[in-house]
C-alpha positions in Angstrom: 4.0 12.5 2.5 1.2 14.0 4.2 -0.5 12.6 7.9 -3.6 11.4 5.5 -1.0 8.9 4.1 -0.7 7.2 7.7 -2.4 7.0 10.9 0.4 6.7 13.5 4.2 7.6 13.6 7.1 6.1 15.2 10.1 8.2 15.3 13.3 5.9 15.8 15.7 8.5 14.7 19.4 8.4 16.5 18.5 4.9 17.9 20.3 1.9 16.9 19.8 -1.9 16.4 18.0 -3.5 18.3 15.9 -0.6 19.5 14.2 0.6 16.3 12.8 -2.8 15.8 11.9 -3.1 19.5 10.1 0.2 19.7 8.4 -1.1 16.4 7.2 -4.0 17.9 5.9 -2.5 20.8 4.1 0.6 18.7 2.5 -1.5 15.8 0.1 -3.0 18.7 -1.2 0.5 19.2 -2.5 0.5 15.3 -5.7 -1.2 14.3 -5.0 -3.9 12.2 -5.2 -2.5 8.0 -4.0 0.9 9.5 -0.5 2.5 8.4 2.3 3.2 10.8 5.0 5.4 9.3 8.6 4.7 10.9 11.5 7.1 10.5 14.7 5.8 11.3 18.5 6.6 10.7 20.0 3.4 11.3 20.8 1.6 8.3 20.3 -1.6 9.7 16.5 -1.1 9.6 16.6 -1.6 5.6 17.3 -5.3 6.7 15.6 -5.4 10.1 11.9 -3.9 9.2 11.2 -6.0 6.2 11.9 -9.0 7.9 10.1 -7.7 10.9 7.1 -7.6 8.8 7.8 -10.4 6.9 7.9 -12.8 10.2 4.9 -11.2 11.7 2.3 -10.8 9.0 2.4 -7.1 8.4 2.8 -5.3 4.9 5.7 -3.2 4.2 3.8 -0.5 1.8 6.9 1.2 1.1 10.4 2.2 1.9 12.2 5.4 0.8 15.2 7.1 1.6 15.6 10.6 2.3 19.0 12.3 3.1 20.2 10.2 6.5 16.9 9.1 7.2 14.7 5.8 6.0 11.1 6.2 6.2 8.6 3.0 6.1 5.1 2.5 5.7 3.5 -0.4 7.3 0.0 -1.7 7.1 -0.5 -3.5 10.2 -1.7 -7.4 9.8 -4.3 -9.1 11.5 
């Protein structure tokens, strides 16, 4: 992924539930509606928590990939 694939980034590596989602909640408000936030995390619980966060708050989970011990999400901010 290049920086042209997303507009902002949140590095939550080394943090554990509930910190990644709490940081995501704060950081997504800095992203304009329709723009993409890239989230990198190492906590496996994010595979459950981030999709639920997106569904509950109306954001689009564009992609989720696992690279080694990292979970990488692209989230398009909803209105």
